[in-house]
A tleap script that builds the chain and sets N, CA, C and O, in Angstrom:
source leaprc.protein.ff14SB
mol = sequence {
  NMET GLY PHE ASP THR VAL LEU ILE ILE ASP
  ASP ASN ILE GLU PHE LEU ALA ASP ILE MET
  PRO PHE LEU ILE ASN GLU LEU LYS ILE LYS
  VAL ALA CYS SER PHE SER ARG GLU ASP ALA
  GLU LYS LYS ILE ARG LYS ASP ASN PRO GLY
  ILE ILE ILE LEU ASP LEU GLY MET ASN GLU
  CYS GLU GLN LEU SER ALA LEU LYS ASP LEU
  ARG PHE ASP ALA PRO ILE ILE LEU THR THR
  SER ASP CYS ASP ASN ASP ASP TYR PRO GLU
  LEU SER LYS GLU LEU GLY SER ASP ALA TYR
  CYS LEU LYS SER ARG PHE LYS SER ALA PHE
  PRO LYS LEU LEU ARG TYR LEU GLU THR GLY
  LEU ASN PHE PRO SER PHE ARG LYS GLU LEU
  CYS LEU MET CLYS
}
set mol.1.N position { 35.605 10.405 11.455 }
set mol.1.CA position { 36.231 10.705 10.125 }
set mol.1.C position { 35.376 11.804 9.505 }
set mol.1.O position { 34.154 11.701 9.609 }
set mol.2.N position { 35.905 12.843 8.871 }
set mol.2.CA position { 35.469 13.826 8.407 }
set mol.2.C position { 35.141 13.514 6.846 }
set mol.2.O position { 35.802 12.731 6.165 }
set mol.3.N position { 34.158 14.157 6.442 }
set mol.3.CA position { 33.677 13.721 5.056 }
set mol.3.C position { 34.037 15.156 4.284 }
set mol.3.O position { 33.184 15.527 3.478 }
set mol.4.N position { 35.132 15.940 4.438 }
set mol.4.CA position { 35.443 17.074 3.737 }
set mol.4.C position { 36.083 16.993 2.409 }
set mol.4.O position { 36.234 17.927 1.622 }
set mol.5.N position { 36.513 15.519 2.228 }
set mol.5.CA position { 37.471 15.490 0.718 }
set mol.5.C position { 36.440 14.214 0.122 }
set mol.5.O position { 36.065 13.313 0.873 }
set mol.6.N position { 36.044 14.282 -1.345 }
set mol.6.CA position { 35.593 13.256 -1.859 }
set mol.6.C position { 36.564 12.835 -2.881 }
set mol.6.O position { 37.414 13.586 -3.360 }
set mol.7.N position { 36.398 11.601 -3.192 }
set mol.7.CA position { 37.430 11.167 -4.655 }
set mol.7.C position { 35.892 10.653 -5.357 }
set mol.7.O position { 34.961 10.116 -4.758 }
set mol.8.N position { 35.967 10.965 -6.622 }
set mol.8.CA position { 35.085 10.438 -7.496 }
set mol.8.C position { 35.637 9.922 -8.558 }
set mol.8.O position { 36.363 10.574 -9.308 }
set mol.9.N position { 35.306 8.549 -8.742 }
set mol.9.CA position { 35.943 7.507 -9.508 }
set mol.9.C position { 34.629 7.379 -10.753 }
set mol.9.O position { 33.562 6.830 -10.478 }
set mol.10.N position { 34.818 7.771 -11.653 }
set mol.10.CA position { 33.803 7.982 -12.777 }
set mol.10.C position { 34.411 8.357 -14.220 }
set mol.10.O position { 35.370 9.117 -14.361 }
set mol.11.N position { 33.861 7.847 -15.067 }
set mol.11.CA position { 34.486 8.325 -16.435 }
set mol.11.C position { 33.040 9.207 -17.310 }
set mol.11.O position { 33.128 9.406 -18.521 }
set mol.12.N position { 31.944 9.607 -16.622 }
set mol.12.CA position { 31.140 10.419 -17.080 }
set mol.12.C position { 31.333 11.593 -17.018 }
set mol.12.O position { 30.959 12.163 -15.993 }
set mol.13.N position { 31.989 12.380 -18.097 }
set mol.13.CA position { 32.154 13.876 -17.849 }
set mol.13.C position { 30.648 14.723 -17.531 }
set mol.13.O position { 30.408 15.507 -16.613 }
set mol.14.N position { 30.096 14.434 -18.216 }
set mol.14.CA position { 28.727 15.272 -17.747 }
set mol.14.C position { 28.268 15.246 -16.669 }
set mol.14.O position { 27.738 16.243 -16.178 }
set mol.15.N position { 28.380 13.880 -15.928 }
set mol.15.CA position { 28.051 13.629 -14.499 }
set mol.15.C position { 29.124 14.766 -13.490 }
set mol.15.O position { 28.693 15.610 -12.705 }
set mol.16.N position { 30.363 14.524 -13.747 }
set mol.16.CA position { 31.192 15.203 -13.211 }
set mol.16.C position { 31.118 16.644 -13.032 }
set mol.16.O position { 31.231 17.294 -11.993 }
set mol.17.N position { 30.870 17.102 -14.443 }
set mol.17.CA position { 30.701 18.725 -14.764 }
set mol.17.C position { 29.320 19.383 -13.875 }
set mol.17.O position { 29.306 20.445 -13.252 }
set mol.18.N position { 28.362 18.540 -14.012 }
set mol.18.CA position { 27.270 18.843 -13.132 }
set mol.18.C position { 27.358 18.802 -11.642 }
set mol.18.O position { 26.740 19.635 -10.980 }
set mol.19.N position { 28.268 17.654 -10.937 }
set mol.19.CA position { 27.936 17.708 -9.585 }
set mol.19.C position { 29.184 18.254 -8.572 }
set mol.19.O position { 29.223 18.291 -7.343 }
set mol.20.N position { 30.399 18.747 -9.796 }
set mol.20.CA position { 31.620 19.329 -9.055 }
set mol.20.C position { 31.180 20.402 -8.448 }
set mol.20.O position { 31.246 20.362 -7.219 }
set mol.21.N position { 30.687 21.493 -9.000 }
set mol.21.CA position { 30.461 22.673 -8.592 }
set mol.21.C position { 29.134 22.722 -7.374 }
set mol.21.O position { 28.916 23.736 -6.710 }
set mol.22.N position { 28.438 21.615 -7.256 }
set mol.22.CA position { 27.484 21.521 -6.476 }
set mol.22.C position { 28.443 20.968 -4.938 }
set mol.22.O position { 28.382 21.483 -3.822 }
set mol.23.N position { 29.095 20.045 -5.277 }
set mol.23.CA position { 29.982 19.877 -4.081 }
set mol.23.C position { 30.986 20.431 -3.666 }
set mol.23.O position { 31.542 19.995 -2.658 }
set mol.24.N position { 31.456 21.506 -4.326 }
set mol.24.CA position { 32.674 22.548 -4.059 }
set mol.24.C position { 32.129 23.661 -3.499 }
set mol.24.O position { 32.402 23.969 -2.339 }
set mol.25.N position { 31.276 24.405 -4.284 }
set mol.25.CA position { 30.620 25.164 -4.158 }
set mol.25.C position { 29.609 25.512 -2.814 }
set mol.25.O position { 29.748 26.305 -1.883 }
set mol.26.N position { 28.581 24.587 -3.145 }
set mol.26.CA position { 27.729 24.337 -2.360 }
set mol.26.C position { 27.624 23.904 -0.930 }
set mol.26.O position { 26.859 24.406 -0.107 }
set mol.27.N position { 28.661 22.696 -0.660 }
set mol.27.CA position { 28.851 21.549 0.388 }
set mol.27.C position { 30.134 22.269 0.984 }
set mol.27.O position { 30.276 22.393 2.200 }
set mol.28.N position { 30.945 22.679 0.180 }
set mol.28.CA position { 32.247 23.013 0.716 }
set mol.28.C position { 33.038 21.885 0.765 }
set mol.28.O position { 33.630 21.601 1.806 }
set mol.29.N position { 33.131 21.176 -0.270 }
set mol.29.CA position { 33.931 19.691 -0.103 }
set mol.29.C position { 34.874 19.749 -1.156 }
set mol.29.O position { 34.591 20.056 -2.314 }
set mol.30.N position { 36.099 19.422 -0.700 }
set mol.30.CA position { 37.287 19.111 -1.716 }
set mol.30.C position { 37.035 17.838 -2.782 }
set mol.30.O position { 36.723 16.755 -2.287 }
set mol.31.N position { 37.125 17.920 -3.785 }
set mol.31.CA position { 37.053 17.289 -4.842 }
set mol.31.C position { 38.088 16.699 -5.484 }
set mol.31.O position { 38.770 17.450 -6.182 }
set mol.32.N position { 38.470 15.243 -5.424 }
set mol.32.CA position { 39.320 14.787 -6.460 }
set mol.32.C position { 38.812 13.871 -7.361 }
set mol.32.O position { 37.816 13.267 -6.964 }
set mol.33.N position { 39.275 13.566 -8.610 }
set mol.33.CA position { 38.403 12.666 -9.882 }
set mol.33.C position { 39.472 11.671 -10.134 }
set mol.33.O position { 40.641 11.860 -9.800 }
set mol.34.N position { 39.009 10.529 -10.774 }
set mol.34.CA position { 39.829 9.963 -11.149 }
set mol.34.C position { 39.110 8.975 -12.271 }
set mol.34.O position { 38.089 8.379 -11.929 }
set mol.35.N position { 39.593 8.814 -13.493 }
set mol.35.CA position { 39.094 8.056 -14.502 }
set mol.35.C position { 39.197 6.740 -14.644 }
set mol.35.O position { 38.455 6.061 -15.354 }
set mol.36.N position { 40.191 6.297 -13.925 }
set mol.36.CA position { 40.718 4.960 -13.979 }
set mol.36.C position { 41.152 4.183 -12.539 }
set mol.36.O position { 41.584 4.820 -11.578 }
set mol.37.N position { 41.000 2.912 -12.530 }
set mol.37.CA position { 41.425 2.389 -11.259 }
set mol.37.C position { 42.672 2.625 -10.720 }
set mol.37.O position { 42.896 2.787 -9.520 }
set mol.38.N position { 43.592 2.646 -11.734 }
set mol.38.CA position { 45.038 2.745 -11.192 }
set mol.38.C position { 45.425 3.989 -10.798 }
set mol.38.O position { 46.270 4.100 -9.909 }
set mol.39.N position { 44.829 5.164 -11.441 }
set mol.39.CA position { 44.630 6.587 -10.825 }
set mol.39.C position { 44.097 6.664 -9.511 }
set mol.39.O position { 44.572 7.288 -8.563 }
set mol.40.N position { 42.903 5.863 -9.545 }
set mol.40.CA position { 42.321 6.216 -7.959 }
set mol.40.C position { 42.859 5.511 -7.144 }
set mol.40.O position { 42.515 5.875 -6.020 }
set mol.41.N position { 43.705 4.467 -7.111 }
set mol.41.CA position { 44.373 3.714 -6.122 }
set mol.41.C position { 45.445 4.675 -5.765 }
set mol.41.O position { 45.764 4.626 -4.577 }
set mol.42.N position { 45.996 5.421 -6.400 }
set mol.42.CA position { 47.357 6.562 -6.091 }
set mol.42.C position { 46.382 7.628 -5.437 }
set mol.42.O position { 46.681 7.819 -4.258 }
set mol.43.N position { 45.484 8.247 -5.799 }
set mol.43.CA position { 44.783 9.149 -5.151 }
set mol.43.C position { 44.397 8.724 -4.016 }
set mol.43.O position { 44.928 9.376 -3.117 }
set mol.44.N position { 43.621 7.819 -3.596 }
set mol.44.CA position { 43.354 7.107 -2.612 }
set mol.44.C position { 44.577 7.342 -1.245 }
set mol.44.O position { 44.461 7.909 -0.158 }
set mol.45.N position { 45.660 6.671 -1.851 }
set mol.45.CA position { 46.924 7.008 -0.916 }
set mol.45.C position { 47.129 8.304 -0.709 }
set mol.45.O position { 47.018 8.751 0.432 }
set mol.46.N position { 47.394 8.957 -1.565 }
set mol.46.CA position { 47.829 10.381 -1.538 }
set mol.46.C position { 46.952 11.255 -0.770 }
set mol.46.O position { 47.449 11.921 0.138 }
set mol.47.N position { 45.582 11.339 -1.050 }
set mol.47.CA position { 44.530 12.296 -0.885 }
set mol.47.C position { 43.814 12.041 0.631 }
set mol.47.O position { 43.324 12.903 1.360 }
set mol.48.N position { 43.899 10.779 0.839 }
set mol.48.CA position { 42.973 9.878 2.031 }
set mol.48.C position { 41.543 10.631 1.866 }
set mol.48.O position { 41.240 11.525 2.657 }
set mol.49.N position { 40.741 10.273 0.895 }
set mol.49.CA position { 39.546 10.952 0.836 }
set mol.49.C position { 38.722 10.387 2.150 }
set mol.49.O position { 39.208 9.534 2.893 }
set mol.50.N position { 37.375 10.987 2.352 }
set mol.50.CA position { 36.693 10.711 3.264 }
set mol.50.C position { 35.681 9.857 2.840 }
set mol.50.O position { 35.216 9.013 3.606 }
set mol.51.N position { 35.233 10.012 1.513 }
set mol.51.CA position { 34.167 9.111 1.261 }
set mol.51.C position { 34.508 9.093 -0.829 }
set mol.51.O position { 34.683 10.085 -1.537 }
set mol.52.N position { 34.494 7.854 -1.194 }
set mol.52.CA position { 34.664 7.440 -2.327 }
set mol.52.C position { 33.287 7.252 -3.016 }
set mol.52.O position { 32.454 6.545 -2.449 }
set mol.53.N position { 32.988 7.851 -4.224 }
set mol.53.CA position { 31.994 7.803 -5.159 }
set mol.53.C position { 32.724 6.983 -6.371 }
set mol.53.O position { 33.673 7.294 -7.090 }
set mol.54.N position { 31.838 5.711 -6.307 }
set mol.54.CA position { 32.280 4.830 -7.469 }
set mol.54.C position { 31.294 4.761 -8.691 }
set mol.54.O position { 30.122 4.598 -8.351 }
set mol.55.N position { 31.486 4.836 -9.826 }
set mol.55.CA position { 30.417 4.565 -10.812 }
set mol.55.C position { 30.058 2.787 -11.145 }
set mol.55.O position { 30.726 2.008 -11.824 }
set mol.56.N position { 29.120 2.602 -10.600 }
set mol.56.CA position { 28.682 1.220 -10.910 }
set mol.56.C position { 28.951 0.744 -12.033 }
set mol.56.O position { 29.354 -0.418 -12.074 }
set mol.57.N position { 28.815 1.456 -13.177 }
set mol.57.CA position { 28.927 1.063 -14.648 }
set mol.57.C position { 30.242 1.299 -15.165 }
set mol.57.O position { 30.548 0.749 -16.223 }
set mol.58.N position { 31.142 2.106 -14.522 }
set mol.58.CA position { 32.158 2.464 -15.103 }
set mol.58.C position { 33.172 1.232 -16.161 }
set mol.58.O position { 33.634 0.271 -15.547 }
set mol.59.N position { 33.328 1.287 -16.997 }
set mol.59.CA position { 34.053 0.373 -17.974 }
set mol.59.C position { 35.227 -0.206 -17.206 }
set mol.59.O position { 35.305 -1.393 -16.893 }
set mol.60.N position { 36.195 0.781 -16.908 }
set mol.60.CA position { 37.390 0.203 -16.317 }
set mol.60.C position { 37.527 -0.807 -15.075 }
set mol.60.O position { 38.259 -1.789 -14.953 }
set mol.61.N position { 36.600 -0.257 -14.204 }
set mol.61.CA position { 36.467 -0.621 -12.662 }
set mol.61.C position { 35.683 -2.020 -12.985 }
set mol.61.O position { 34.680 -2.023 -13.699 }
set mol.62.N position { 36.237 -3.244 -12.384 }
set mol.62.CA position { 35.720 -4.283 -12.318 }
set mol.62.C position { 35.202 -3.923 -10.785 }
set mol.62.O position { 35.974 -3.541 -9.905 }
set mol.63.N position { 33.608 -4.123 -10.580 }
set mol.63.CA position { 33.085 -3.381 -9.375 }
set mol.63.C position { 33.593 -4.306 -7.910 }
set mol.63.O position { 34.039 -3.843 -6.860 }
set mol.64.N position { 33.390 -5.478 -8.207 }
set mol.64.CA position { 33.728 -6.128 -6.812 }
set mol.64.C position { 35.273 -6.262 -6.485 }
set mol.64.O position { 35.585 -6.449 -5.309 }
set mol.65.N position { 36.240 -6.178 -7.438 }
set mol.65.CA position { 37.410 -6.198 -7.143 }
set mol.65.C position { 37.789 -4.903 -6.815 }
set mol.65.O position { 38.620 -4.682 -5.935 }
set mol.66.N position { 37.229 -4.010 -7.471 }
set mol.66.CA position { 37.415 -2.314 -7.229 }
set mol.66.C position { 37.018 -2.121 -5.831 }
set mol.66.O position { 37.768 -1.477 -5.099 }
set mol.67.N position { 36.004 -2.572 -5.413 }
set mol.67.CA position { 35.494 -2.083 -3.995 }
set mol.67.C position { 36.763 -2.840 -2.899 }
set mol.67.O position { 37.377 -2.210 -2.038 }
set mol.68.N position { 36.934 -4.293 -3.199 }
set mol.68.CA position { 37.852 -4.583 -2.263 }
set mol.68.C position { 38.919 -4.040 -2.316 }
set mol.68.O position { 39.457 -3.934 -1.214 }
set mol.69.N position { 39.617 -3.533 -3.375 }
set mol.69.CA position { 40.913 -2.844 -3.540 }
set mol.69.C position { 41.038 -1.550 -3.035 }
set mol.69.O position { 42.045 -1.134 -2.461 }
set mol.70.N position { 39.577 -0.630 -3.335 }
set mol.70.CA position { 39.453 0.655 -2.835 }
set mol.70.C position { 39.076 1.048 -1.495 }
set mol.70.O position { 39.053 2.214 -1.102 }
set mol.71.N position { 38.721 -0.182 -0.672 }
set mol.71.CA position { 38.041 0.300 0.132 }
set mol.71.C position { 38.807 1.134 1.372 }
set mol.71.O position { 38.262 2.105 1.895 }
set mol.72.N position { 40.057 0.677 1.763 }
set mol.72.CA position { 40.704 1.507 2.862 }
set mol.72.C position { 39.773 2.026 3.949 }
set mol.72.O position { 38.931 1.292 4.466 }
set mol.73.N position { 39.918 3.172 4.254 }
set mol.73.CA position { 38.938 3.781 5.225 }
set mol.73.C position { 37.593 4.343 5.055 }
set mol.73.O position { 36.684 4.430 5.881 }
set mol.74.N position { 37.643 4.742 3.705 }
set mol.74.CA position { 36.378 5.705 3.608 }
set mol.74.C position { 34.917 5.021 2.933 }
set mol.74.O position { 34.859 4.282 1.950 }
set mol.75.N position { 34.002 5.412 3.613 }
set mol.75.CA position { 32.701 4.740 2.722 }
set mol.75.C position { 32.865 4.893 1.327 }
set mol.75.O position { 33.623 5.713 0.808 }
set mol.76.N position { 32.068 4.009 0.668 }
set mol.76.CA position { 32.045 3.805 -0.879 }
set mol.76.C position { 30.498 3.877 -1.094 }
set mol.76.O position { 29.691 3.137 -0.532 }
set mol.77.N position { 30.155 5.002 -2.104 }
set mol.77.CA position { 28.947 5.062 -2.497 }
set mol.77.C position { 28.779 4.991 -4.052 }
set mol.77.O position { 29.062 5.932 -4.794 }
set mol.78.N position { 28.267 3.723 -4.495 }
set mol.78.CA position { 28.013 3.402 -5.764 }
set mol.78.C position { 27.301 4.165 -6.179 }
set mol.78.O position { 26.380 4.410 -5.400 }
set mol.79.N position { 27.268 4.891 -7.422 }
set mol.79.CA position { 26.399 5.408 -8.364 }
set mol.79.C position { 25.709 4.918 -9.617 }
set mol.79.O position { 26.324 3.928 -10.011 }
set mol.80.N position { 24.820 5.162 -10.305 }
set mol.80.CA position { 24.595 4.701 -11.884 }
set mol.80.C position { 23.720 5.573 -12.602 }
set mol.80.O position { 22.962 6.254 -11.911 }
set mol.81.N position { 23.671 5.680 -13.703 }
set mol.81.CA position { 22.785 6.238 -14.520 }
set mol.81.C position { 21.577 5.642 -14.879 }
set mol.81.O position { 20.594 6.207 -15.359 }
set mol.82.N position { 21.744 4.267 -14.570 }
set mol.82.CA position { 20.496 3.358 -14.844 }
set mol.82.C position { 19.923 3.018 -14.084 }
set mol.82.O position { 20.225 2.233 -13.185 }
set mol.83.N position { 18.404 3.849 -14.411 }
set mol.83.CA position { 17.507 3.714 -13.420 }
set mol.83.C position { 16.302 2.955 -13.421 }
set mol.83.O position { 15.355 3.024 -12.638 }
set mol.84.N position { 16.499 2.110 -14.558 }
set mol.84.CA position { 15.628 1.054 -14.750 }
set mol.84.C position { 16.174 -0.531 -14.109 }
set mol.84.O position { 15.545 -1.564 -14.337 }
set mol.85.N position { 17.100 -0.501 -13.507 }
set mol.85.CA position { 17.683 -1.632 -13.099 }
set mol.85.C position { 17.249 -1.599 -11.430 }
set mol.85.O position { 17.784 -0.894 -10.574 }
set mol.86.N position { 16.356 -2.369 -11.268 }
set mol.86.CA position { 15.839 -2.723 -9.730 }
set mol.86.C position { 16.898 -3.678 -9.111 }
set mol.86.O position { 16.676 -3.876 -7.916 }
set mol.87.N position { 17.949 -4.301 -9.583 }
set mol.87.CA position { 18.995 -5.085 -8.805 }
set mol.87.C position { 19.956 -4.382 -8.422 }
set mol.87.O position { 20.679 -4.788 -7.513 }
set mol.88.N position { 20.126 -3.422 -8.909 }
set mol.88.CA position { 21.488 -2.200 -8.443 }
set mol.88.C position { 21.582 -1.922 -7.086 }
set mol.88.O position { 22.712 -1.688 -6.658 }
set mol.89.N position { 20.550 -1.894 -6.237 }
set mol.89.CA position { 20.429 -1.703 -5.013 }
set mol.89.C position { 21.178 -3.070 -4.245 }
set mol.89.O position { 22.189 -3.170 -3.551 }
set mol.90.N position { 20.326 -3.895 -4.651 }
set mol.90.CA position { 20.942 -5.367 -3.849 }
set mol.90.C position { 22.184 -5.630 -4.449 }
set mol.90.O position { 22.941 -6.097 -3.597 }
set mol.91.N position { 22.832 -5.512 -5.782 }
set mol.91.CA position { 24.123 -5.446 -6.178 }
set mol.91.C position { 25.217 -4.841 -5.333 }
set mol.91.O position { 26.226 -5.452 -4.982 }
set mol.92.N position { 24.906 -3.484 -5.013 }
set mol.92.CA position { 25.637 -2.825 -4.554 }
set mol.92.C position { 25.779 -3.179 -2.788 }
set mol.92.O position { 26.804 -2.991 -2.133 }
set mol.93.N position { 24.506 -3.715 -2.267 }
set mol.93.CA position { 24.757 -4.203 -1.013 }
set mol.93.C position { 25.865 -5.637 -0.802 }
set mol.93.O position { 26.716 -5.823 0.068 }
set mol.94.N position { 25.442 -6.544 -2.010 }
set mol.94.CA position { 26.446 -7.562 -2.371 }
set mol.94.C position { 27.693 -7.435 -2.278 }
set mol.94.O position { 28.449 -8.243 -1.740 }
set mol.95.N position { 28.082 -6.095 -2.956 }
set mol.95.CA position { 29.505 -5.881 -3.272 }
set mol.95.C position { 30.203 -5.178 -1.918 }
set mol.95.O position { 31.418 -4.986 -1.852 }
set mol.96.N position { 29.371 -4.861 -0.967 }
set mol.96.CA position { 30.135 -4.451 0.044 }
set mol.96.C position { 30.045 -2.636 0.310 }
set mol.96.O position { 30.633 -2.124 1.263 }
set mol.97.N position { 29.347 -1.932 -0.541 }
set mol.97.CA position { 29.105 -0.702 -0.409 }
set mol.97.C position { 28.510 -0.011 0.920 }
set mol.97.O position { 28.105 -0.677 1.873 }
set mol.98.N position { 28.504 1.250 0.885 }
set mol.98.CA position { 28.002 1.715 2.178 }
set mol.98.C position { 26.984 2.207 1.676 }
set mol.98.O position { 25.982 1.927 2.334 }
set mol.99.N position { 26.741 2.987 0.560 }
set mol.99.CA position { 25.472 3.559 0.007 }
set mol.99.C position { 25.407 3.239 -1.628 }
set mol.99.O position { 26.292 2.706 -2.297 }
set mol.100.N position { 24.098 3.722 -2.086 }
set mol.100.CA position { 23.885 3.443 -3.304 }
set mol.100.C position { 23.003 4.415 -3.920 }
set mol.100.O position { 21.816 4.353 -3.603 }
set mol.101.N position { 23.368 5.288 -4.731 }
set mol.101.CA position { 22.817 6.420 -5.767 }
set mol.101.C position { 22.533 6.769 -6.944 }
set mol.101.O position { 23.513 6.958 -7.665 }
set mol.102.N position { 21.206 6.972 -7.545 }
set mol.102.CA position { 21.111 7.362 -9.102 }
set mol.102.C position { 21.920 8.508 -9.084 }
set mol.102.O position { 22.072 9.307 -8.160 }
set mol.103.N position { 22.406 8.504 -10.163 }
set mol.103.CA position { 23.206 9.819 -10.266 }
set mol.103.C position { 21.965 11.122 -10.861 }
set mol.103.O position { 22.342 12.294 -10.883 }
set mol.104.N position { 20.494 10.753 -11.319 }
set mol.104.CA position { 19.968 11.781 -11.641 }
set mol.104.C position { 19.472 12.344 -10.025 }
set mol.104.O position { 19.229 13.551 -10.021 }
set mol.105.N position { 19.318 11.741 -8.862 }
set mol.105.CA position { 19.252 12.048 -7.740 }
set mol.105.C position { 20.261 12.581 -6.678 }
set mol.105.O position { 19.989 12.972 -5.543 }
set mol.106.N position { 21.656 12.507 -7.367 }
set mol.106.CA position { 22.692 12.819 -6.686 }
set mol.106.C position { 22.696 13.941 -5.683 }
set mol.106.O position { 22.946 13.780 -4.488 }
set mol.107.N position { 22.385 15.155 -6.285 }
set mol.107.CA position { 22.348 16.548 -5.784 }
set mol.107.C position { 21.333 16.435 -4.408 }
set mol.107.O position { 21.699 16.898 -3.328 }
set mol.108.N position { 20.300 15.906 -4.550 }
set mol.108.CA position { 19.349 15.846 -3.301 }
set mol.108.C position { 19.394 14.812 -2.451 }
set mol.108.O position { 18.776 14.840 -1.387 }
set mol.109.N position { 20.244 13.635 -2.887 }
set mol.109.CA position { 20.572 12.447 -1.885 }
set mol.109.C position { 21.753 12.657 -1.015 }
set mol.109.O position { 21.774 12.524 0.209 }
set mol.110.N position { 22.851 13.042 -1.883 }
set mol.110.CA position { 24.135 13.124 -1.242 }
set mol.110.C position { 24.301 13.588 -0.027 }
set mol.110.O position { 24.928 12.990 0.847 }
set mol.111.N position { 23.526 15.130 0.160 }
set mol.111.CA position { 23.529 15.477 1.696 }
set mol.111.C position { 22.946 14.877 2.582 }
set mol.111.O position { 23.285 15.133 3.738 }
set mol.112.N position { 21.645 13.662 2.291 }
set mol.112.CA position { 20.898 13.123 3.227 }
set mol.112.C position { 22.074 11.991 3.567 }
set mol.112.O position { 22.337 11.810 4.756 }
set mol.113.N position { 22.752 11.264 2.602 }
set mol.113.CA position { 23.729 10.354 2.890 }
set mol.113.C position { 24.648 10.746 3.730 }
set mol.113.O position { 24.994 10.064 4.695 }
set mol.114.N position { 25.176 11.990 3.418 }
set mol.114.CA position { 26.211 12.541 4.368 }
set mol.114.C position { 25.556 12.455 5.837 }
set mol.114.O position { 26.200 11.901 6.728 }
set mol.115.N position { 24.366 12.960 6.086 }
set mol.115.CA position { 24.087 13.035 7.622 }
set mol.115.C position { 23.893 11.551 7.860 }
set mol.115.O position { 24.561 11.028 8.752 }
set mol.116.N position { 23.197 10.952 7.278 }
set mol.116.CA position { 23.331 9.443 7.871 }
set mol.116.C position { 24.599 8.846 8.074 }
set mol.116.O position { 24.689 7.930 8.890 }
set mol.117.N position { 25.623 9.251 7.424 }
set mol.117.CA position { 26.974 8.617 7.305 }
set mol.117.C position { 27.522 8.868 8.594 }
set mol.117.O position { 28.017 8.000 9.314 }
set mol.118.N position { 27.411 10.195 8.893 }
set mol.118.CA position { 27.867 11.051 10.028 }
set mol.118.C position { 27.446 10.706 11.288 }
set mol.118.O position { 28.163 10.722 12.289 }
set mol.119.N position { 26.319 10.404 11.246 }
set mol.119.CA position { 25.532 10.023 12.702 }
set mol.119.C position { 25.120 8.586 12.967 }
set mol.119.O position { 24.587 8.127 13.977 }
set mol.120.N position { 25.515 7.914 11.739 }
set mol.120.CA position { 25.403 6.575 11.943 }
set mol.120.C position { 23.994 6.015 12.120 }
set mol.120.O position { 23.923 4.820 12.408 }
set mol.121.N position { 23.053 6.594 12.009 }
set mol.121.CA position { 21.677 6.194 12.044 }
set mol.121.C position { 21.228 5.512 11.225 }
set mol.121.O position { 21.634 5.720 10.082 }
set mol.122.N position { 20.370 4.587 11.403 }
set mol.122.CA position { 19.819 3.783 10.207 }
set mol.122.C position { 18.992 4.611 8.881 }
set mol.122.O position { 18.146 5.434 9.230 }
set mol.123.N position { 19.141 4.480 7.903 }
set mol.123.CA position { 18.698 5.152 6.753 }
set mol.123.C position { 17.508 3.921 6.312 }
set mol.123.O position { 17.810 2.731 6.398 }
set mol.124.N position { 16.229 4.336 5.867 }
set mol.124.CA position { 15.296 3.418 4.964 }
set mol.124.C position { 16.165 2.790 3.879 }
set mol.124.O position { 16.700 3.545 3.068 }
set mol.125.N position { 16.318 1.715 3.811 }
set mol.125.CA position { 16.997 1.091 2.745 }
set mol.125.C position { 16.199 0.524 1.579 }
set mol.125.O position { 15.121 -0.055 1.706 }
set mol.126.N position { 16.716 0.706 0.642 }
set mol.126.CA position { 15.892 -0.150 -0.802 }
set mol.126.C position { 15.262 0.584 -1.246 }
set mol.126.O position { 14.515 0.055 -2.069 }
set mol.127.N position { 15.068 2.044 -1.123 }
set mol.127.CA position { 14.449 2.845 -1.812 }
set mol.127.C position { 15.063 2.656 -3.412 }
set mol.127.O position { 16.233 2.334 -3.615 }
set mol.128.N position { 14.196 2.880 -4.369 }
set mol.128.CA position { 14.920 2.822 -5.815 }
set mol.128.C position { 16.148 3.651 -5.956 }
set mol.128.O position { 17.143 3.097 -6.422 }
set mol.129.N position { 16.220 5.041 -5.579 }
set mol.129.CA position { 16.769 5.863 -6.213 }
set mol.129.C position { 18.051 6.613 -4.793 }
set mol.129.O position { 18.782 7.594 -4.925 }
set mol.130.N position { 17.924 5.840 -3.749 }
set mol.130.CA position { 18.987 5.828 -2.612 }
set mol.130.C position { 18.802 4.796 -1.525 }
set mol.130.O position { 17.729 4.501 -1.000 }
set mol.131.N position { 19.968 4.297 -1.262 }
set mol.131.CA position { 19.714 3.600 -0.038 }
set mol.131.C position { 21.082 3.270 0.745 }
set mol.131.O position { 22.101 2.907 0.158 }
set mol.132.N position { 21.007 3.398 1.806 }
set mol.132.CA position { 22.288 2.863 3.014 }
set mol.132.C position { 22.385 1.755 3.394 }
set mol.132.O position { 21.533 1.246 4.122 }
set mol.133.N position { 23.536 1.085 2.949 }
set mol.133.CA position { 23.615 -0.313 3.085 }
set mol.133.C position { 23.747 -0.930 4.662 }
set mol.133.O position { 23.540 -2.103 4.975 }
set mol.134.N position { 24.055 -0.081 5.363 }
set mol.134.CA position { 24.310 -0.894 6.757 }
set mol.134.C position { 22.927 -0.777 7.766 }
set mol.134.O position { 22.918 -1.325 8.868 }
savepdb mol mol.pdb
quit
């Protein structure tokens, strides 16, 4: 599966404004955004994204059911702004995500996550800022 299209499900406009130019201009990835679970479900069916980036703290998406419902064939990377909660990597694993990344480290971490997802290599997991769940 190619990772040339990303669906970002997040209601944080500042985060989106920060990472979209990075994804589009530097990584040459097509980006679709969704601000609600209902819209995300439509875009997943329509756009068939290679990766789904889901905000762990997004108010409208109940994380567990969102992961189950949004799974389809794409890996899911959970993100959060809260760097003080050491439970998020474990919660991400329990929810069944493929990876977890702090928003503050997204630009440096995302290319690494792509490489590991593409190659299937084991990634050193449970670093505070970034981990691959497999």
